[in-house]
OpenMM code with the backbone's topology and positions (N, CA, C; nanometers):
from openmm import Vec3, app, unit

residues = "MET SER LYS ASN PRO SER HIS LYS SER HIS ILE SER ARG ILE ASN ARG ALA ILE GLY GLN LEU GLU ALA ILE LYS ARG MET ILE GLN GLU GLU GLU TYR CYS ILE ASP ILE MET SER GLN VAL ARG ALA VAL ARG SER ALA VAL LYS THR ILE GLU LEU GLY ILE LEU GLU THR HIS VAL SER ASN CYS LEU ALA ASP ALA CYS ALA SER ASN ASN GLU ALA ALA LYS GLU ARG ARG LEU ALA GLU ILE ILE GLN LEU LEU LYS LYS TYR GLU".split()
positions = [
    Vec3(1.1821, -2.0077, 1.3104),
    Vec3(1.1196, -1.9270, 1.2067),
    Vec3(1.2282, -1.8551, 1.1269),
    Vec3(1.2112, -1.8482, 0.9969),
    Vec3(1.3123, -1.7876, 0.9110),
    Vec3(1.3069, -1.6352, 0.9175),
    Vec3(1.4165, -1.5747, 0.8759),
    Vec3(1.4263, -1.4292, 0.8723),
    Vec3(1.3332, -1.3747, 0.7638),
    Vec3(1.2787, -1.2575, 0.7896),
    Vec3(1.1914, -1.1943, 0.6901),
    Vec3(1.2719, -1.1539, 0.5671),
    Vec3(1.2119, -1.1618, 0.4483),
    Vec3(1.2831, -1.1213, 0.3269),
    Vec3(1.3039, -0.9701, 0.3232),
    Vec3(1.4011, -0.9282, 0.2467),
    Vec3(1.4311, -0.7862, 0.2329),
    Vec3(1.3374, -0.7212, 0.1312),
    Vec3(1.2955, -0.6017, 0.1632),
    Vec3(1.2126, -0.5235, 0.0709),
    Vec3(1.2856, -0.3965, 0.0288),
    Vec3(1.4175, -0.3960, 0.0473),
    Vec3(1.4969, -0.2763, 0.0176),
    Vec3(1.4900, -0.2362, -0.1295),
    Vec3(1.4595, -0.3312, -0.2159),
    Vec3(1.4497, -0.2985, -0.3584),
    Vec3(1.3357, -0.2013, -0.3868),
    Vec3(1.2446, -0.1862, -0.2925),
    Vec3(1.1307, -0.0963, -0.3108),
    Vec3(1.1597, 0.0461, -0.2639),
    Vec3(1.2729, 0.0673, -0.2010),
    Vec3(1.3047, 0.1995, -0.1460),
    Vec3(1.3039, 0.3076, -0.2537),
    Vec3(1.3594, 0.2803, -0.3702),
    Vec3(1.3614, 0.3837, -0.4750),
    Vec3(1.2199, 0.4177, -0.5210),
    Vec3(1.1336, 0.3185, -0.5290),
    Vec3(0.9933, 0.3451, -0.5661),
    Vec3(0.9233, 0.4255, -0.4562),
    Vec3(0.9519, 0.3925, -0.3320),
    Vec3(0.8924, 0.4655, -0.2200),
    Vec3(0.9390, 0.6106, -0.2229),
    Vec3(1.0674, 0.6316, -0.2458),
    Vec3(1.1199, 0.7686, -0.2541),
    Vec3(1.0553, 0.8461, -0.3685),
    Vec3(1.0333, 0.7784, -0.4805),
    Vec3(0.9675, 0.8433, -0.5942),
    Vec3(0.8242, 0.8820, -0.5576),
    Vec3(0.7533, 0.7926, -0.4886),
    Vec3(0.6159, 0.8222, -0.4470),
    Vec3(0.6130, 0.9386, -0.3481),
    Vec3(0.7100, 0.9429, -0.2578),
    Vec3(0.7198, 1.0547, -0.1634),
    Vec3(0.7398, 1.1854, -0.2393),
    Vec3(0.8252, 1.1812, -0.3406),
    Vec3(0.8469, 1.2994, -0.4240),
    Vec3(0.7195, 1.3424, -0.4946),
    Vec3(0.6435, 1.2450, -0.5428),
    Vec3(0.5159, 1.2765, -0.6081),
    Vec3(0.4180, 1.3378, -0.5090),
    Vec3(0.4147, 1.2858, -0.3877),
    Vec3(0.3262, 1.3431, -0.2854),
    Vec3(0.3668, 1.4861, -0.2512),
    Vec3(0.4963, 1.5106, -0.2423),
    Vec3(0.5433, 1.6478, -0.2177),
    Vec3(0.5015, 1.7400, -0.3319),
    Vec3(0.5080, 1.6889, -0.4551),
    Vec3(0.4659, 1.7693, -0.5703),
    Vec3(0.3163, 1.7998, -0.5633),
    Vec3(0.2376, 1.7028, -0.5202),
    Vec3(0.0933, 1.7251, -0.5047),
    Vec3(0.0678, 1.8317, -0.3988),
    Vec3(0.1401, 1.8226, -0.2899),
    Vec3(0.1266, 1.9215, -0.1827),
    Vec3(0.1548, 2.0624, -0.2364),
    Vec3(0.2634, 2.0754, -0.3143),
    Vec3(0.2970, 2.2059, -0.3735),
    Vec3(0.1872, 2.2524, -0.4692),
    Vec3(0.1361, 2.1591, -0.5490),
    Vec3(0.0303, 2.1937, -0.6440),
    Vec3(-0.0924, 2.2478, -0.5713),
    Vec3(-0.1265, 2.1845, -0.4601),
    Vec3(-0.2417, 2.2303, -0.3818),
    Vec3(-0.2125, 2.3678, -0.3214),
    Vec3(-0.0939, 2.3851, -0.2672),
    Vec3(-0.0567, 2.5136, -0.2080),
    Vec3(-0.0568, 2.6244, -0.3128),
    Vec3(-0.0193, 2.5910, -0.4350),
    Vec3(-0.0140, 2.6895, -0.5428),
    Vec3(-0.1466, 2.7000, -0.6181),
    Vec3(-0.2471, 2.6279, -0.5673),
    Vec3(-0.3831, 2.6311, -0.6225),
    Vec3(-0.3866, 2.5990, -0.7716),
    Vec3(-0.3166, 2.4942, -0.8075),
    Vec3(-0.3162, 2.4508, -0.9474),
    Vec3(-0.4492, 2.3860, -0.9838),
    Vec3(-0.4673, 2.3623, -1.1108),
    Vec3(-0.5920, 2.3103, -1.1658),
    Vec3(-0.6239, 2.1713, -1.1095),
    Vec3(-0.7492, 2.1518, -1.0717),
    Vec3(-0.7946, 2.0278, -1.0067),
    Vec3(-0.7575, 1.9020, -1.0838),
    Vec3(-0.7795, 1.9036, -1.2125),
    Vec3(-0.7537, 1.7849, -1.2943),
    Vec3(-0.6051, 1.7515, -1.2954),
    Vec3(-0.5204, 1.8523, -1.2965),
    Vec3(-0.3759, 1.8281, -1.2913),
    Vec3(-0.3368, 1.7644, -1.1582),
    Vec3(-0.3969, 1.8120, -1.0499),
    Vec3(-0.3696, 1.7534, -0.9179),
    Vec3(-0.4184, 1.6089, -0.9148),
    Vec3(-0.5394, 1.5862, -0.9616),
    Vec3(-0.5957, 1.4505, -0.9614),
    Vec3(-0.5104, 1.3553, -1.0447),
    Vec3(-0.4564, 1.4044, -1.1527),
    Vec3(-0.3699, 1.3217, -1.2371),
    Vec3(-0.2480, 1.2751, -1.1587),
    Vec3(-0.1911, 1.3655, -1.0805),
    Vec3(-0.0754, 1.3295, -0.9987),
    Vec3(-0.1141, 1.2347, -0.8844),
    Vec3(-0.2327, 1.2535, -0.8289),
    Vec3(-0.2816, 1.1629, -0.7246),
    Vec3(-0.2948, 1.0214, -0.7804),
    Vec3(-0.3474, 1.0101, -0.8999),
    Vec3(-0.3613, 0.8778, -0.9644),
    Vec3(-0.2239, 0.8143, -0.9855),
    Vec3(-0.1258, 0.8949, -1.0217),
    Vec3(0.0099, 0.8427, -1.0415),
    Vec3(0.0663, 0.7873, -0.9109),
    Vec3(0.0395, 0.8575, -0.7997),
    Vec3(0.0864, 0.8094, -0.6689),
    Vec3(0.0159, 0.6795, -0.6328),
    Vec3(-0.1139, 0.6725, -0.6565),
    Vec3(-0.1883, 0.5489, -0.6274),
    Vec3(-0.1302, 0.4320, -0.7050),
    Vec3(-0.0979, 0.4557, -0.8304),
    Vec3(-0.0383, 0.3513, -0.9134),
    Vec3(0.0977, 0.3095, -0.8594),
    Vec3(0.1769, 0.4066, -0.8174),
    Vec3(0.3096, 0.3773, -0.7629),
    Vec3(0.2987, 0.2947, -0.6351),
    Vec3(0.2058, 0.3317, -0.5474),
    Vec3(0.1882, 0.2580, -0.4216),
    Vec3(0.1377, 0.1171, -0.4503),
    Vec3(0.0506, 0.1035, -0.5478),
    Vec3(0.0008, -0.0296, -0.5840),
    Vec3(0.1153, -0.1178, -0.6346),
    Vec3(0.2049, -0.0610, -0.7116),
    Vec3(0.3206, -0.1360, -0.7607),
    Vec3(0.4083, -0.1816, -0.6449),
    Vec3(0.4295, -0.0943, -0.5475),
    Vec3(0.5075, -0.1300, -0.4284),
    Vec3(0.4369, -0.2419, -0.3531),
    Vec3(0.3087, -0.2256, -0.3330),
    Vec3(0.2288, -0.3248, -0.2602),
    Vec3(0.2355, -0.4618, -0.3273),
    Vec3(0.2179, -0.4656, -0.4568),
    Vec3(0.2216, -0.5935, -0.5290),
    Vec3(0.3607, -0.6561, -0.5240),
    Vec3(0.4634, -0.5736, -0.5285),
    Vec3(0.5998, -0.6257, -0.5184),
    Vec3(0.6260, -0.6895, -0.3833),
    Vec3(0.5768, -0.6262, -0.2780),
    Vec3(0.5940, -0.6819, -0.1438),
    Vec3(0.5130, -0.8094, -0.1284),
    Vec3(0.3923, -0.8112, -0.1832),
    Vec3(0.3110, -0.9332, -0.1783),
    Vec3(0.3784, -1.0463, -0.2552),
    Vec3(0.4342, -1.0142, -0.3707),
    Vec3(0.5046, -1.1158, -0.4499),
    Vec3(0.6220, -1.1742, -0.3711),
    Vec3(0.6975, -1.0875, -0.3049),
    Vec3(0.8087, -1.1335, -0.2226),
    Vec3(0.7592, -1.2221, -0.1088),
    Vec3(0.6492, -1.1818, -0.0477),
    Vec3(0.5919, -1.2603, 0.0620),
    Vec3(0.5528, -1.3996, 0.0146),
    Vec3(0.4850, -1.4050, -0.0979),
    Vec3(0.4392, -1.5352, -0.1497),
    Vec3(0.5580, -1.6215, -0.1895),
    Vec3(0.6539, -1.5628, -0.2581),
    Vec3(0.7664, -1.6431, -0.3073),
    Vec3(0.8681, -1.6778, -0.1996),
    Vec3(0.8626, -1.6105, -0.0851),
    Vec3(0.9554, -1.6408, 0.0235),
    Vec3(0.8837, -1.6977, 0.1452),
    Vec3(0.8026, -1.6160, 0.2105),
    Vec3(0.7399, -1.6570, 0.3360),
    Vec3(0.6436, -1.7739, 0.3166),
    Vec3(0.5555, -1.7624, 0.2186),
    Vec3(0.4607, -1.8707, 0.1934),
    Vec3(0.5325, -1.9940, 0.1402),
    Vec3(0.6267, -1.9735, 0.0493),
    Vec3(0.7021, -2.0870, -0.0059),
    Vec3(0.7804, -2.1594, 0.1034),
    Vec3(0.8404, -2.0841, 0.1948),
    Vec3(0.9130, -2.1465, 0.3062),
    Vec3(0.8193, -2.2286, 0.3937),
    Vec3(0.7010, -2.1741, 0.4218),
    Vec3(0.6038, -2.2472, 0.5041),
    Vec3(0.5603, -2.3758, 0.4355),
    Vec3(0.5400, -2.3696, 0.3043),
    Vec3(0.4996, -2.4892, 0.2300),
    Vec3(0.6123, -2.5923, 0.2261),
    Vec3(0.7346, -2.5462, 0.2100),
    Vec3(0.8493, -2.6375, 0.2033),
    Vec3(0.8792, -2.7018, 0.3381),
    Vec3(0.8348, -2.6384, 0.4457),
    Vec3(0.8655, -2.6909, 0.5791),
    Vec3(0.7822, -2.8132, 0.6157),
    Vec3(0.6798, -2.8415, 0.5383),
    Vec3(0.5857, -2.9496, 0.5677),
    Vec3(0.5160, -2.9298, 0.7014),
    Vec3(0.5133, -2.8071, 0.7492),
    Vec3(0.4432, -2.7717, 0.8716),
    Vec3(0.3047, -2.7220, 0.8317),
    Vec3(0.2061, -2.8071, 0.8476),
    Vec3(0.0707, -2.7762, 0.8031),
    Vec3(0.0148, -2.6504, 0.8708),
    Vec3(0.0421, -2.6331, 0.9983),
    Vec3(-0.0068, -2.5151, 1.0709),
    Vec3(0.0552, -2.3873, 1.0150),
    Vec3(0.1837, -2.3921, 0.9823),
    Vec3(0.2513, -2.2750, 0.9257),
    Vec3(0.1931, -2.2412, 0.7891),
    Vec3(0.1684, -2.3416, 0.7062),
    Vec3(0.1074, -2.3183, 0.5742),
    Vec3(-0.0289, -2.2524, 0.5891),
    Vec3(-0.1124, -2.3106, 0.6758),
    Vec3(-0.2468, -2.2564, 0.6960),
    Vec3(-0.2417, -2.1136, 0.7502),
    Vec3(-0.1483, -2.0850, 0.8393),
    Vec3(-0.1339, -1.9511, 0.8968),
    Vec3(-0.0968, -1.8497, 0.7879),
    Vec3(-0.0003, -1.8849, 0.7046),
    Vec3(0.0423, -1.7932, 0.5970),
    Vec3(-0.0704, -1.7693, 0.4970),
    Vec3(-0.1415, -1.8742, 0.4602),
    Vec3(-0.2539, -1.8587, 0.3673),
    Vec3(-0.3642, -1.7739, 0.4297),
    Vec3(-0.3928, -1.7972, 0.5563),
    Vec3(-0.4963, -1.7193, 0.6254),
    Vec3(-0.4588, -1.5715, 0.6313),
    Vec3(-0.3310, -1.5424, 0.6509),
    Vec3(-0.2855, -1.4031, 0.6531),
    Vec3(-0.3140, -1.3343, 0.5201),
    Vec3(-0.2831, -1.4037, 0.4116),
    Vec3(-0.3045, -1.3462, 0.2787),
    Vec3(-0.4534, -1.3266, 0.2528),
    Vec3(-0.5332, -1.4273, 0.2864),
    Vec3(-0.6774, -1.4171, 0.2653),
    Vec3(-0.7355, -1.3015, 0.3465),
    Vec3(-0.6944, -1.2889, 0.4713),
    Vec3(-0.7445, -1.1800, 0.5567),
    Vec3(-0.7023, -1.0440, 0.4992),
    Vec3(-0.5816, -1.0334, 0.4510),
    Vec3(-0.5352, -0.9095, 0.3912),
    Vec3(-0.6185, -0.8739, 0.2690),
    Vec3(-0.6440, -0.9718, 0.1823),
    Vec3(-0.7211, -0.9465, 0.0618),
    Vec3(-0.8651, -0.9098, 0.0939),
    Vec3(-0.9218, -0.9658, 0.1989),
    Vec3(-1.0598, -0.9317, 0.2382),
    Vec3(-1.0712, -0.7858, 0.2806),
    Vec3(-0.9646, -0.7281, 0.3317),
    Vec3(-0.9666, -0.5879, 0.3738),
    Vec3(-0.9855, -0.4937, 0.2562),
    Vec3(-0.9568, -0.5405, 0.1352),
    Vec3(-0.9680, -0.4561, 0.0170),
    Vec3(-1.1112, -0.4410, -0.0307),
    Vec3(-1.2006, -0.5240, 0.0172),
    Vec3(-1.3399, -0.5205, -0.0287),
    Vec3(-1.4171, -0.4081, 0.0321),
] * unit.nanometer
topology = app.Topology()
chain = topology.addChain("A")
for resn in residues:
    res = topology.addResidue(resn, chain)
    for name in ("N", "CA", "C"):
        topology.addAtom(name, app.Element.getBySymbol(name[0]), res)
């Protein structure tokens, strides 16, 4: 089995999202206006979604592509099933 791909390129986005969460925490502690807090929450959700999609893209272009290139039918089916199961969790 091949080595997992690196996701280190997402670290800066993760750090930014952590910073946004800390800012939300401060806003709540300082009892700031609800809409301003919600706006920041939406920004964090967007940031996490971007990270998630980037990791999925890496998975498809590396892990799934490797399984398909290996001509190992069981490996291909396993990788596809993993993605399908993950996507079903979003419903």
